[in-house]
N, C-alpha and C positions, 0 to 999 in steps of 0.2 A: 740346392739350386738345380733348377733344371737346364738343359742346355741352351735353350733359348733365352734365358735370362743372363747366362753367362756370356753369350755371344752378342747380346743387344747393346747398342749404344746408348749412353746415358742421354736422357732428355735435357735439352736446352732449357726447358721450362722449369725443371727441377733444379738446376743450377741456379737460375735468377732468383727463385724464391728462398733457396737457402743462403744465398749470399747477402740477403737483406735480414739478418738475424732472425731467421724463421718467420717473418712476417709475410703477409701476401701482397703480391704487386697487382691489385685489381685496378683496371682501367675502367673508368665509369664516365659517362658523358655528362657535361654540365648542363647542357641544352637539350631537353627532349624535342622532338620534332612538334611543330605546331598543328600538324596534320595527320590523320584524317579527322574531321569534325563531322558531326552528324546534327542536322537541323530538321525540325519538324515544320512542314508548310502546311498551311490551310488547303482545303480543296479548292476554294475559289483562286488563291495564289498559284497553286499547281496548274490550275487550267489556264490562267494568264502565262505562265512559263511555257507551257505546252503549246498554245497557240502561237507565241512569239517564235518558238523553236520551229514550229512548222513553217512560219512565214520565212525564217532565215534559212531552213533547209530547202525551200523552194528556189532561192536565188544562189545558194552557195554551191560551188563545184564539188565539195566534199561534205559528206554527212556531218553535221555538228552535234555534239552530244549536250544533255543538259548541264553537265559539270563545266565545259567549255564556254556555254552561254553564260553561265553565272560568273564565271572568271573575267569574261569579256566586260559583262555589266559592272563588275566590281572595279574594274580598271577604268572604265569609263566615269565612274561615279565623282571623281574629284572635279570633272569638267561640268558637272550638273549643278544649277543653281541651288543654293542652300534653301531658299524659299520653297523650292519644288519638293525638295527632299523632306522638309518639315511637313508639307501638305500631305505627302504620301504617308509619313509617319502617323498623321492624326487620323487618316483613312483606315490604317492598320489597327490602331487602338479602338 
């Protein structure tokens, strides 16, 4: 044994895994994050998004990103009438 190995303090991690009958104590997350997602948008839809973003940025005191605009539109979507959403969906298909 080297001098470093003899003077080193034992690892707390090694103690916890040895006390569990040699099994490993792995911590795993049950719920993976739901983001980031990637969506492909048609050029027409991107143009509409960009024009809306330009209009918002003209009146907004701070610059708004595409992501923030999409988040805001998603938050507003429950207030939109279902018929309007269905009409828009028919236009998309």
